[in-house]
C-alpha positions as CSV (number, residue, x, y, z in Angstrom):
1,M,11.7,-20.0,14.3
2,N,12.3,-16.5,13.0
3,N,9.3,-14.2,12.7
4,F,9.3,-13.0,9.1
5,K,7.4,-9.9,10.0
6,N,10.3,-8.8,12.1
7,T,13.0,-9.1,9.4
8,D,14.6,-6.4,7.4
9,E,13.6,-8.4,4.3
10,Y,9.9,-8.1,5.2
11,K,10.3,-4.4,6.0
12,Q,12.0,-3.7,2.6
13,Y,9.3,-5.7,0.8
14,M,6.5,-3.7,2.4
15,D,8.4,-0.4,1.9
16,T,8.6,-1.3,-1.8
17,L,5.0,-2.2,-2.1
18,T,3.9,1.0,-0.3
19,D,6.2,3.1,-2.5
20,K,4.7,1.5,-5.7
21,I,1.2,2.2,-4.6
22,K,2.1,5.8,-3.6
23,L,3.7,6.4,-7.1
24,Y,0.6,5.0,-8.8
25,R,-1.6,7.1,-6.6
26,K,0.3,10.3,-7.4
27,D,0.6,9.5,-11.1
28,K,-3.2,9.1,-11.3
29,K,-3.6,12.3,-9.2
30,I,-5.5,10.5,-6.5
31,S,-5.4,12.2,-3.1
32,Q,-4.8,10.4,0.2
33,L,-8.4,11.1,1.1
34,A,-9.7,9.7,-2.2
35,L,-7.7,6.6,-1.8
36,S,-8.9,6.3,1.8
37,N,-12.5,6.5,0.5
38,I,-11.8,3.8,-2.1
39,L,-10.7,1.6,0.8
40,D,-13.9,2.4,2.8
41,Q,-12.1,4.7,5.2
42,N,-12.8,8.4,5.7
43,S,-9.5,9.8,6.8
44,T,-6.3,10.9,5.2
45,S,-4.5,9.7,8.3
46,F,-5.3,6.1,7.4
47,I,-3.2,6.4,4.2
48,A,-0.6,8.7,5.7
49,R,0.2,6.1,8.4
50,I,0.7,3.4,5.8
51,E,2.7,5.7,3.5
52,L,4.9,6.8,6.3
53,R,5.3,3.2,7.5
54,K,4.2,4.2,11.0
55,D,3.5,1.6,13.7
56,G,3.5,-1.3,11.3
57,H,0.5,-0.2,9.3
58,N,0.2,-1.9,5.9
59,Y,-2.2,-2.5,3.1
60,S,-4.2,-5.7,3.3
61,F,-4.7,-8.1,0.4
62,A,-8.3,-6.7,0.2
63,H,-6.9,-3.2,0.0
64,L,-4.6,-4.3,-2.9
65,L,-7.6,-5.6,-4.8
66,M,-9.5,-2.4,-4.3
67,I,-6.6,-0.2,-5.2
68,A,-5.9,-2.2,-8.4
69,K,-9.5,-1.9,-9.4
70,A,-9.6,1.8,-8.7
71,L,-6.4,2.4,-10.6
72,N,-7.5,0.2,-13.5
73,I,-4.4,-2.0,-13.3
74,D,-3.6,-5.6,-12.6
75,I,-2.9,-6.4,-9.0
76,K,0.4,-7.9,-10.2
77,D,1.6,-4.4,-11.0
78,L,1.5,-3.5,-7.4
79,I,3.4,-6.5,-6.1
80,P,7.2,-6.2,-5.8
81,S,8.9,-8.6,-8.1
82,S,10.9,-10.4,-5.4
83,L,11.5,-10.7,-1.7
């Protein structure tokens, strides 16, 4: 069975998700540090690794919930429309 996490389709989906969050973050003028703090972290490198797509770092579902709440948007707005 093919491991979905190792497919180009998965990578593209996660890239799109990450890009959407980054655009919302910048539009709301939220720094990487501020977003990191929202996610109960204390380092810009936490967000930078995700935004740079380094070493397979991704946002978790819990992160998406916290981000949506902080940005005052529906979580559906963060999710890419298709795989």
